[in-house]
C-alpha positions as CSV (number, residue, x, y, z in Angstrom):
1,X,11.2,-23.3,-26.1
2,X,11.3,-21.5,-23.2
3,X,9.1,-18.8,-21.4
4,X,10.4,-16.4,-18.6
5,X,7.5,-14.1,-16.9
6,X,9.4,-11.3,-14.7
7,X,7.0,-9.5,-13.0
8,X,8.1,-6.0,-10.4
9,X,10.4,-6.2,-13.6
10,X,11.6,-2.4,-12.8
11,X,12.9,-4.0,-9.1
12,X,16.1,-4.7,-10.9
13,X,16.6,-1.5,-11.5
14,X,20.5,-1.4,-10.5
15,X,23.8,1.4,-11.2
16,X,24.9,1.1,-14.8
17,X,21.3,-1.1,-15.6
18,X,23.8,-4.3,-16.0
19,X,20.9,-6.7,-14.8
20,X,18.2,-5.6,-17.1
21,X,20.7,-5.2,-20.0
22,X,22.0,-8.6,-19.7
23,X,18.2,-10.1,-19.5
24,X,16.8,-8.4,-22.0
25,X,20.0,-9.9,-24.2
26,X,19.2,-13.4,-23.3
27,X,16.2,-14.0,-25.6
28,X,19.0,-12.7,-28.6
29,X,21.8,-15.4,-27.7
30,X,22.3,-17.7,-30.5
31,X,20.5,-20.4,-30.8
32,X,18.2,-19.1,-27.6
33,X,14.6,-20.8,-27.0
34,X,14.0,-18.0,-24.2
35,X,10.6,-15.6,-24.4
36,X,11.3,-12.9,-22.2
37,X,8.2,-11.5,-20.5
38,X,8.6,-8.5,-18.7
39,X,5.6,-6.6,-16.5
40,X,6.3,-3.3,-14.9
41,X,4.1,-0.7,-13.2
42,X,6.5,2.1,-15.3
43,X,5.1,2.7,-18.6
44,X,8.3,4.4,-19.9
45,X,10.4,2.1,-18.4
46,X,12.8,0.6,-21.3
47,X,12.9,4.5,-22.8
48,X,13.8,6.0,-19.3
49,X,16.5,3.4,-17.8
50,X,17.1,1.4,-20.6
51,X,17.9,3.9,-23.4
52,X,21.0,2.3,-25.1
53,X,18.1,-0.6,-26.3
54,X,16.9,2.0,-28.5
55,X,20.2,1.4,-30.7
56,X,20.0,-1.9,-31.2
57,X,16.7,-3.0,-33.0
58,X,16.7,-6.6,-32.4
59,X,16.9,-6.1,-28.4
60,X,14.0,-3.7,-28.1
61,X,10.9,-5.1,-26.5
62,X,7.6,-4.7,-28.2
63,X,5.6,-2.8,-25.3
64,X,1.7,-3.8,-24.9
65,X,0.3,-0.9,-22.5
66,X,-2.9,-1.8,-20.5
67,X,-5.4,0.5,-19.6
68,X,-6.5,1.2,-16.0
69,X,-10.1,-0.9,-14.9
70,X,-12.6,1.0,-15.5
71,X,-15.7,1.3,-13.0
72,X,-17.5,-1.3,-14.6
73,X,-14.8,-3.7,-14.4
74,X,-13.5,-3.0,-11.2
75,X,-17.6,-3.8,-10.3
76,X,-17.7,-7.1,-11.9
77,X,-14.5,-7.8,-10.4
78,X,-15.6,-6.9,-6.7
79,X,-19.2,-9.4,-7.4
80,X,-17.2,-11.8,-9.0
81,X,-15.2,-11.9,-5.7
82,X,-18.3,-11.7,-3.5
83,X,-19.6,-14.5,-5.4
84,X,-17.0,-17.1,-4.0
85,X,-17.8,-16.4,-0.2
86,X,-20.6,-18.4,0.8
87,X,-23.0,-17.0,3.2
88,X,-24.8,-13.8,2.6
89,X,-23.2,-10.6,0.9
90,X,-21.0,-9.0,2.8
91,X,-20.8,-5.8,0.8
92,X,-24.2,-3.2,0.0
93,X,-25.1,-3.2,-3.5
94,X,-23.9,0.9,-3.1
95,X,-20.5,0.3,-1.4
96,X,-19.7,-1.7,-4.2
97,X,-20.9,1.0,-6.7
98,X,-19.3,3.8,-4.3
99,X,-15.4,1.8,-4.5
100,X,-15.6,1.3,-8.1
101,X,-16.5,4.7,-8.7
102,X,-13.5,6.3,-6.5
103,X,-11.2,4.0,-7.5
104,X,-11.5,4.4,-11.0
105,X,-11.4,8.2,-11.0
106,X,-7.8,7.6,-9.2
107,X,-5.9,5.1,-10.4
108,X,-8.2,2.4,-12.3
109,X,-6.2,0.0,-9.8
110,X,-8.1,-2.9,-9.1
111,X,-6.1,-4.0,-6.0
112,X,-6.6,-0.7,-4.8
113,X,-10.4,-1.4,-5.0
114,X,-10.2,-4.8,-3.5
115,X,-7.7,-3.1,-0.6
116,X,-10.3,-0.4,0.5
117,X,-13.5,-3.6,0.6
118,X,-10.9,-5.9,2.6
119,X,-10.5,-2.7,5.3
120,X,-13.7,-1.8,5.1
121,X,-15.2,-5.5,6.8
122,X,-12.0,-5.1,9.1
123,X,-13.9,-2.3,10.0
124,X,-17.1,-4.0,10.5
125,X,-15.9,-6.3,12.1
126,X,-13.6,-4.5,14.7
127,X,-17.1,-2.2,15.0
128,X,-19.5,-5.8,15.4
129,X,-16.8,-7.1,18.3
130,X,-16.6,-3.8,20.0
131,X,-20.2,-2.9,20.7
132,X,-21.8,-4.1,23.9
133,X,-25.9,-5.5,23.3
134,X,-27.6,-5.1,26.0
135,X,-29.5,-8.9,26.9
136,X,-33.0,-9.0,27.2
137,X,-34.2,-10.1,30.9
138,X,-35.2,-13.8,30.7
139,X,-38.8,-12.8,30.9
140,X,-38.7,-10.9,27.7
141,X,-39.6,-12.4,24.6
142,X,-38.4,-9.8,22.5
143,X,-35.0,-7.7,22.8
144,X,-36.2,-3.9,23.7
145,X,-36.2,-1.5,21.0
146,X,-33.6,0.3,22.5
147,X,-31.3,-3.0,22.6
148,X,-31.9,-3.4,18.7
149,X,-30.9,0.2,18.0
150,X,-27.4,-0.5,19.3
151,X,-26.5,-3.3,17.0
152,X,-23.5,-2.3,14.7
153,X,-24.9,-3.3,10.6
154,X,-23.0,-6.6,9.9
155,X,-23.1,-5.2,6.2
156,X,-20.3,-3.2,4.4
157,X,-22.2,-0.2,3.4
158,X,-21.3,3.1,1.7
159,X,-20.5,5.1,4.8
160,X,-18.2,2.1,5.8
161,X,-16.0,2.7,2.1
162,X,-16.1,6.4,2.6
163,X,-14.3,6.7,5.7
164,X,-11.6,4.2,4.2
165,X,-11.1,5.9,1.1
166,X,-10.9,9.4,3.1
167,X,-8.8,7.8,6.0
168,X,-6.1,5.7,4.0
169,X,-5.9,6.5,1.1
170,X,-7.1,10.4,1.0
171,X,-3.8,12.1,2.2
172,X,-4.5,10.3,5.6
173,X,-1.2,11.5,6.6
174,X,-2.0,15.5,6.0
175,X,-6.1,15.3,6.9
176,X,-8.2,15.3,9.6
177,X,-9.4,17.5,11.7
178,X,-7.2,20.0,13.0
179,X,-3.7,20.7,12.1
180,X,-2.0,18.0,10.5
181,X,1.3,18.3,12.3
182,X,-0.9,17.1,15.7
183,X,-2.5,14.0,13.6
184,X,0.6,13.4,11.8
185,X,3.4,13.8,14.6
186,X,7.1,14.9,12.9
187,X,9.1,11.6,14.4
188,X,6.4,9.5,13.0
189,X,6.9,11.3,9.5
190,X,10.8,10.8,9.5
191,X,10.4,7.4,10.1
192,X,8.4,6.5,7.3
193,X,10.6,8.6,5.3
194,X,13.6,6.4,6.7
195,X,11.6,3.6,5.3
196,X,11.1,4.7,1.9
197,X,14.4,5.9,1.2
198,X,15.5,2.4,2.5
199,X,13.1,0.5,0.4
200,X,14.7,3.0,-2.4
201,X,18.0,1.9,-1.6
202,X,18.1,-1.6,-1.0
203,X,15.3,-2.8,-3.9
204,X,13.2,-4.2,-0.9
205,X,9.6,-4.4,0.1
206,X,9.7,-5.4,3.9
207,X,13.3,-4.3,6.6
208,X,14.0,-4.7,9.7
209,X,14.0,-2.6,12.9
210,X,17.2,-2.1,13.5
211,X,18.3,-1.1,9.5
212,X,15.1,0.8,10.0
213,X,16.6,2.3,13.2
214,X,19.8,3.2,11.2
215,X,18.5,4.9,8.5
216,X,16.0,7.2,10.7
217,X,19.2,8.0,12.8
218,X,20.9,9.0,9.9
219,X,18.0,11.3,8.7
220,X,17.4,13.1,11.3
221,X,21.5,13.4,11.5
222,X,21.6,15.4,8.3
223,X,18.3,17.3,9.6
224,X,19.9,18.5,12.4
225,X,17.2,16.6,14.3
226,X,17.1,14.3,18.1
227,X,16.4,11.0,17.3
228,X,14.8,8.2,19.7
229,X,16.2,5.1,20.7
230,X,15.2,1.7,19.2
231,X,12.8,0.7,21.7
232,X,10.9,4.6,21.3
233,X,11.3,4.2,17.0
234,X,9.4,0.0,17.7
235,X,6.7,2.4,19.6
236,X,6.6,5.1,16.4
237,X,6.5,1.8,14.2
238,X,3.2,0.2,16.3
239,X,1.3,3.6,16.0
240,X,2.3,3.6,12.1
241,X,0.0,0.4,12.2
242,X,-2.4,1.7,13.9
243,X,-3.0,4.2,11.4
244,X,-2.8,1.4,8.5
245,X,0.2,3.1,7.3
246,X,2.8,0.5,8.1
247,X,2.9,-3.8,8.5
248,X,4.8,-5.2,11.9
249,X,5.7,-8.9,11.9
250,X,7.2,-9.2,15.7
251,X,10.3,-11.5,16.4
252,X,12.0,-12.8,18.9
253,X,14.4,-10.0,19.2
254,X,12.6,-6.0,18.6
255,X,15.7,-5.2,16.2
256,X,14.5,-8.6,13.8
257,X,10.9,-7.1,13.4
258,X,10.0,-7.2,9.9
259,X,8.1,-4.1,9.1
260,X,6.6,-2.6,5.4
261,X,4.4,-0.5,3.6
262,X,0.8,-1.6,3.9
263,X,-0.4,1.0,0.8
264,X,1.7,1.7,-2.2
265,X,4.9,3.8,-2.0
266,X,3.4,6.5,-4.5
267,X,0.5,7.3,-2.1
268,X,2.7,8.0,0.7
269,X,5.5,9.7,-1.1
270,X,2.6,12.2,-2.1
271,X,0.9,12.5,0.9
272,X,4.5,13.7,2.7
273,X,6.2,15.6,0.1
274,X,3.1,18.2,1.0
275,X,5.8,19.2,3.7
276,X,8.7,21.4,2.6
277,X,11.3,19.4,5.3
278,X,10.0,15.6,4.5
279,X,10.1,16.4,0.5
280,X,13.9,17.6,1.0
281,X,14.4,14.5,2.9
282,X,13.5,12.5,-0.1
283,X,14.9,14.6,-2.6
284,X,18.5,14.4,-0.3
285,X,18.6,10.4,-0.8
286,X,20.8,8.8,1.8
């Protein structure tokens, strides 16, 4: 017997679905010893994009749905990961409880909970590195109360988790003080939107700056808007990286810089579609 496991199976989505139909037929080829296990995020994958399987009972797959993680399960997962880290605990229990409660109420995705905790740890690390602690004079036996009050806590607490959730997952691109358009400029929205369109069209999770800039220019022409050049496009990408929206992998040539999303597509798309213009761009496609 040959066991074939295909994760992210919805990435094989293609015109006519020839690839997916062929894959589902493999186990039913005469004398085939193949057992196929497909994993996908969409619960209705086979019903929605593979309707012909309904007419072929032998090829119709058996579906097994996994329920979202509960608050208790997410807490157990986080605590188990923390046990693998040597030294003192880096997350306070209240922070773990808060993270699990928030994530379980929205998606139940353990990966998102782990990502929130990782980002919160990065926030604390950044705060500790950037702080300036006044050192006591050599003749002092202990630091002053003033200098002690300047110390940044070295554990992830509930406010750190709340900050990450609100900034990264709480419609960060349309939230914040003042006008949303000021906190998330139109050109940055267009660039993120162009990245979404390109990723969906090419079925990849990482694109080069050159290809992204071409798609971005095409989108701007359709919308009759002025586009920035490639160097300015890289600057926009750097700003989005600082916001925690994009990830960049530098290359010797700027146009070969790899760009990817650091948060889930559905979270970005949901936030962007709050604006009529961006919604129209996503609906129109390339």
